[in-house]
C-alpha positions in Angstrom: -3.1 6.1 27.9 -2.6 2.4 27.0 -3.0 1.8 23.4 -3.5 -1.6 22.0 -0.5 -2.2 18.9 -1.1 -4.5 16.1 2.0 -5.6 13.8 0.5 -4.8 10.4 -0.3 -8.0 8.7 1.9 -8.4 5.0 -0.8 -10.6 3.4 -3.8 -7.6 4.1 -0.9 -4.9 3.0 -0.4 -6.8 -0.2 -4.0 -7.0 -0.6 -4.6 -3.4 0.0 -1.5 -2.2 -1.8 -2.8 -4.5 -5.4 -6.6 -2.9 -5.1 -5.2 0.5 -4.8 -2.8 -0.6 -7.6 -6.1 -1.6 -9.7 -8.2 1.7 -9.1 -5.2 3.6 -10.4 -4.8 1.2 -13.2 -1.2 1.2 -11.5 1.2 -1.9 -12.6 3.3 -3.3 -11.0 6.4 -2.0 -13.4 4.9 1.3 -13.4 4.8 1.6 -9.6 8.6 0.2 -9.3 9.6 2.8 -11.5 7.6 5.2 -9.8 9.7 4.7 -6.4 12.4 3.4 -7.9 12.3 -0.2 -6.8 12.7 -3.5 -8.6 9.7 -4.8 -9.8 10.1 -7.8 -7.9 10.0 -5.9 -5.1 6.7 -5.2 -5.7 5.6 -8.5 -6.2 6.9 -9.3 -3.0 4.6 -6.5 -1.0 1.5 -7.2 -3.2 2.1 -11.3 -2.2 2.8 -10.1 1.2 6.4 -11.8 1.6 7.9 -8.7 2.5 6.9 -5.4 3.8 8.4 -1.7 2.7 9.9 0.6 4.9 7.7 2.9 6.6 9.1 5.8 4.5 8.6 3.7 1.2 4.7 3.0 2.6 4.1 6.8 2.3 5.2 7.6 -0.8 3.0 4.6 -1.9 0.2 6.0 -0.1 1.0 9.5 -1.9 1.7 7.7 -5.7 -1.8 5.4 -4.7 -3.8 9.1 -3.4 -5.0 6.3 -0.5 -4.3 6.7 3.6 -1.7 5.0 5.2 -4.9 3.5 7.2 -6.0 2.1 4.2 -2.9 0.3 3.4 -1.8 -0.9 6.9 -5.7 -2.4 7.4 -7.0 0.0 9.9 -9.7 1.4 7.9 -11.7 0.2 5.4 -12.4 3.2 3.5 -10.1 3.9 0.4 -9.6 7.7 -0.2 -8.8 8.1 -4.1 -8.6 11.5 -5.0 -11.1 13.5 -2.9 -13.6 10.8 -3.0 -14.4 7.2 -1.1 -14.4 3.9 -2.9 
């Protein structure tokens, strides 16, 4: 089976992360505290300068209650609290 692999676009990831944070009314400061990272790190992710590691991305998805597919740009559906937004 041949599968086409695409990279994760940091700009898309940042936009999706900001969107999920807004829906959850979560500030960069609060998210940074939740995942024990510097607020500047959150800023780098939300502005598309850097990408988090896979385990951190999983933690972000869990905290924000969204799918990894949404954060990485593979789907437009953002699942929050069991409903579709």
